[in-house]
N, C-alpha and C positions, 0 to 999 in steps of 0.2 A: 199504217208503219211503214217505215223510209223506202220499202216498196211494191208496193199499191200501186204504183205504175206497173207493175210484171204482170199483173194478177189477167189470166185470161190470154195473154200478148205471147203467138208460143215461139216469137225471135226480136224480144224484146235484149234490153241492153241489159247491161252484167247485173246482179244481186248484187246488196252488200257482203255476201260473205262468200262471192264469186259463183253464185246461183245464176241460169238462165230462168225461163218464164215461171211464174207460180201459178198453179191451178191450186186455190181453196176449195177445201167442199166436206160437206157436214155428211153423216151416217145417221139415218135415224133406228137405230136399235139398239138393245140394253146396253151391252158393252159397249158403246161410245156416244150415249147421248149425251150430249153436254159438250162432246169435244168438238176441234175442226182442226181439221189438215189443210197445212200449207204446202201440197206437194211441185218439187222444185228440180230441175237435174242441174247439179251440182260440176265445177264445172274446177272442182278440186278438194281430192280425198282425202291423201296420207297425208297427215299434218303434221307439222315437225313441231315439241316444245319449244317452247323460248327459253333459251341460254339458261334463261337465271333460274327457272324452275329448280323446285329440289325431287323431282316426282325419276322413282328408279327407268325410269323411260326416255328413248328421245319419236316415239311416233306414236301418233293416234289415227283408228279412224272410228270416227263418231258417223254412223248414217241419219240419223235422230238428232232434233235439236229442243228441247219442254220432255216436259215424263209427266206421263199419267201418273208414279209411281207415286205425285204428291207429298213425298218425304219432305217433312216442315222444315226440314235443316238443312236442304240439300244446296250444294256451295254453286252450283251452276245458276241462281236461279236470277245471278243475276247478268249473265251473258246475254237473258230474252230484251231484256233493257236495251239491248245495239241494234235489236230490229225492232222499237219502237212496242212492243209487247210486255205485257205487263207478270214483271215478275214475281205475283201471286197466283193469282188464278187461271193468270191467264197462260202459266211457268206451264202450272196445272191441266193443261185442257186448251193450250191451243199449239200441237206439233208439229216443225217443219219436217217434213220425211224427205233427201233425199234418191228418190226412187232411179237414180240415175247409178246408185253406190254399187251393186256388182260392176256391171259392162267394165266405168271405171274406173276401179278395184282393178280392175285387170289390167285393164288397157297401161295403171304406174305401175305394178307392178311389174309392165313386162318391158318396159323407159330403158335403156342402157344405162341410165345415171341411175337406177336405184338398186340399190348396194343386196337389199334381202334383210335388211335391219326389224328386228323384231317390231312388232304390231302388238299396239297394245289399248281393247275396246273396255268399253262400259267405264271408261274415265274422265266421260261427260255427266253424259245423261246413259239412262240404261239401253243399254241394244235390245234385251229380250223383255222389253217394255208392254205393257197394251196391244201401242200403235203395231207391234211384229207379228201378233200374230194376225194380219189381214195382207203387209203390202209383202211378210216373206224376206226380204232385203239380206239374215244372215243363212240362210242359203246359199247364197249366190257371194255372199264374203266369205264361204268358210269353203268354199269349192276352189274359187281364187287363191286364197291362201295353200290351200294343200296343194290347185295345179302346180303350184310355183315356190311349193317346200318350203314357206315362208312362214317361220316363228312370230307364233300367234300366243297371245294372252287374254284370255275374256271376265272377268269382272261381271256379277249380278243379282238381282235381289228377283230375275222372275224365273219362274221354273218350266218356260217355254224354254228353256235351255236346253229343255230334255226332248224335246221333235227331232232335235240336229244329233243327238248322239253316233247314227249310223256315216254320217261325216265331220264330227270331232274325234270318231278313231280312227278315219280309211287317214283323218291328218294330222295323223298324232305317230299313225305308222314309219311315217316320211318325216321330221319335221318339230320340235318341243314345241309343246303345245300350255300352253298353263291354264286352267279353269278356280277362279276363285266367286263365292255367294260370300255373297253380302246378311249377316247375323249380327247385331251388334247387341239383342238379351233378345229372351224367348218369353219375356211379360206379355200378354193381348192386350188385358186397356190397354199399356203402351202402345202397344205395335199401330189399335183402333186411332188411335187418335193420332201419332207423327206421322206412322206413315199410309194414310188412308189405302190409297190405292197399289195398294204392296201386296203378293202374296205372304201369308202369317209365317213368321217363324218356322210354326213345325210343319209347313207348305216346304217353303226353303229347304230346308235340315233334311227333307227328305229325299228333295232334288239332291241331296250331295250324298245322299247312302245311295239311289241310283247311281248316278255315273260312278260310285269308289264301283257298284259292283260291276257296272259295264267296265271297267277297266283303267277311267279316267278317273287319276287322280285329282282327288280337289282340297286346297288350302279356304279356310273361312279368315275374311276378312271378319273380325265384331269390333263395326262399326255401324250408329257411332256408339261410343259407350255415352250414357246421355250424365253430367252430373246431377245427381239430387234424383233422381228418377229411378236410377237405369244402374245403379253402381253401388249399390251397398251388396256387403258381400257373402249375402247367400244369392242376390242374384245374380253376383258372375259368377257362381261357384253353377248353380240350377243354364245358364249360359251353356260355360265351360262342360258341364259335364254331358249336354243336349248335340255339345258341337262334338263332344269326341265321340256318344253309340250314334249319332251320328257317320263315322266313320271317315272325317277330315282326318287333310296330312296335317295340316298344322293351325294354330287360332294365332292373328296376328291382330291386338289389342290396339281400339285410334281413339281416342279420346273426341267428344263432340266440337266441332269449332264453329268462328261462327264470320264468315262474311260477309259484306256488306253484299243486300240484298236480301239472301237469306237470316243476316242476325234480323230483321225487322219484320221480318215472317213471322219467322220463329218466335217475335218477341208478341208481335198482335195473337199467337197459340197459347208465349205463355201467359198470355194476361186473360186471357179465357177462360184455358184451364186448370193452369196453377198458380194464378195469383200472392200467393205468400212464399213462391219463390223469385218476384220479384230482382228483390234487393241482390243474394246471395248470387243473382246474375249477372246485374250490373256488377257488383263484388269481383266475381271469379274473372270474368269478363273485361275488366277496367282496362286494360292495357293491351287491348287487340281484341285478333283474330280467334286467339291460342285459349285453351285453361294455359294455367302458369305450368310452369316446368317441373313444380314438385307434386301438386298431380298427376302430369303425365311418369313421370314416373313411380306414380304409385300404382296407379292402375296397372301396369305394363309387370312389374316388379307381382302384384296377387294374381291377375293371369300365365304368364310365365309360369307358377309358382299351382296350380291347378292346372297346368294344360300336361305339369310335370307329374304332378299325385292321378292324374288321367291315362294318361302314356298317350298327350299326343306331343308333340315340339319337334323341335329338328335329330334329336338321340329317334325317333321314329319315325321320320323322311327320312336317313340314312341309310335306318335298316331294310328301308321297302321299298326304295328309288333313288341312288345312286349320284344320279344326274340333280342339275343343279338345279333349281325348282325355279316357278314361271320370276319373273320380273316384278310383279308386287306383292308378292304372297309375305313375303317374310318384311323386318322389323326391328331392330337394333333391343335390345334388353334393356336399355337407360335414357333413352331419350333426353339430347342434350340443349334442345328447344324445340319451336314449333315445328318439329321433321316429317306430322303428316300425312297421310299419301288424301289428297285432296278428289277420292275417289267414288264421291259417293251420289 
């Protein structure tokens, strides 16, 4: 990889993404068997979103690169290529860990130039993926944001967020805290093959309930809605019903999108599991990474109608919390183009 020369050298030159020395570790334990962790001391942590991006936030923090959730559609797979790492299995098992993230964040938040802007987390890879159970970076990160009363939001599939409930509650007392859990479907066979390393949809919805019961309002990003596999009226209804039953404050549907890197890996998965759908996917995504606008509108309309039926969405949110929603919680009811939030 491009930063091999840094491995094991405590004072090596800067790595590709502003890191110092890289130490590579493997752990022979059942939960991490087959994983390799590349520990780096990053030189910067708060990242500015490019101006051309359509993201509804400007600043992000990502303590990890690569993700053990192994979601076959993950848009962030392409980023592993920048480090000469494999975007398929390598993305799932070669995890870059910014071990100094908490202390670095404290320093950056204290800098005179920092204005206290909202920071979004979980926007590239999941900050509560399996590796977090070992490295425990998020308590220090949330603690730093709390101590600086800096607003932030978290998007996750990881039930490990419940470990940090006390910190989230403390932070919510001094600043705006937004939490959103990603649950695109409740179909168990689909989950086992398309999100093999992520907690089950039922476990994620249980986390939504636990967060809500603890006083942390939580929305659900219903993403991705997978064409032809998770988008039937019955599947959409069951998913929205389960989201409402979990106490979510809102539900935001987003159709599957397939960027370069993710597209090839998803197509390989489709070839193995659903070869009969290859032609339909080829036609649906013939014009690029995003599903056609008509499809996005159709899914959005169906989910919003179901959300109204089950009593979740903007009306309920206004009754229960007059404050503004988290910055990546809501989406326009009728998108006019490829406006999906690439947060998976």
